[in-house]
N, C-alpha and C positions, 0 to 999 in steps of 0.2 A: 400574860406577858412574860417573856424571858429576856434577861439582860445578862450578857457576858461582858466582863471587864477585860480589856486588852491593854497591855503595856508592860513596861519593865519596872524594876525597883526604882530607878531614878525618876521615871515618869510618875510613879506613885508618890514619891517624896516631893515632886514639883507640882503635883495636882493636875497633871496633864494626861491622865489615863483616858482611854476611849471606851465608850459603851456601845456594844453591838446589840441592838434591840429588835426583838421579834414581837410584833403585835400591830396595833394601829396608831396612827398619828395623834388621835385624841388622848389616848392613855399616856402616850409619851409626853405630850404637853402637860398633862395633869401631874405626872411624876417628875417633871423637870426640876423643881426646887430641891427635891430629895437627891436626885442624881447629881446636881451641881456640887454637892458636898463631897462626892466621891470621884468624879471624873469631869474633864473639861469638854469633851466632844461626845456627841451622840449621833449614831447612824441607824436609821430605821432600815432594817434589812428586808423585812417582809412579814409574813404571818408568824404567829406564836411558834417558837421553836427554831426559827431561822437565825436569830442572834447567836444562839449557842452553836448551831451548825456551822455558821460562818467562822466563829472563833476556832472551832476544830479544824476547819480548812486552813486558816491562817497559821495555827500552831503546828500543824503537820509539817509544814515546810522546814522551819528551823529544827524541829525534832528529828526529822529524817536526816537533815544535814549533820547534826551532832552525832547521830548514830554512825553515819558514814565516816566521819572523822575518827571516832573511837575505833572502828574496824580497821581503818588505815594505820592508826597508831599501833594497834595490836599486831597487824601484819608486818609492819616495819620492824618492830621489836623482835618478833619471832624470826625474821630473816636476818637479824643481827645488824641492821643498818643503824648508824649513829644518828642522833637527833640532828646534828649539823648537816649530815649528808641528806637526810630526808627533807629538811627545811630548804636546802639549796635546790634540790631537784623539784620539789613542789613549786617553789617560787619561779622556776623557769618553765613550768608547764602551763597549760591553758587554764589551770586553776588559779594561778597567779599568786602574787605576794600576800593577798588578803588571807587565803587559806594557810599559807606557810606561817603567817603570823599567829594563827590559831593553834598551831601544833604544840608549842611549849605549854600553853594552858591546858590543852587536852591531856598531855602527858602528866602534867602536875596533878590534875584531878585524878587520873588513873592511879598514880603512885601515892596519892595522899599527901601531896605537898612538895615532892622532890622532882627536879627536872635535870638532874645530873646525867651526863652521857656515860 
């Protein structure tokens, strides 16, 4: 049996993590009391190994997105564009306001806490 735990820090604090399980339904039922102490939801994905594989699929999406944002931050800085200019242009693009809102946090992490222009 493999079990991957999926969720954020707030989900962990609230006890609402999700288990992605690979194996059979009988083993999942037998382990349920133990699992309930760790996470709220269980999803039987398939055979052993499939829970971890699905977790990798799920985590690849935000990971790739974060990398793309980091590359865009570096490109914008290298080109000399201000944070305000980048944020405004991103918010008007098909990427929209949501990605523009991520820009200051991405810059802050890159600079170790500073977001000044």
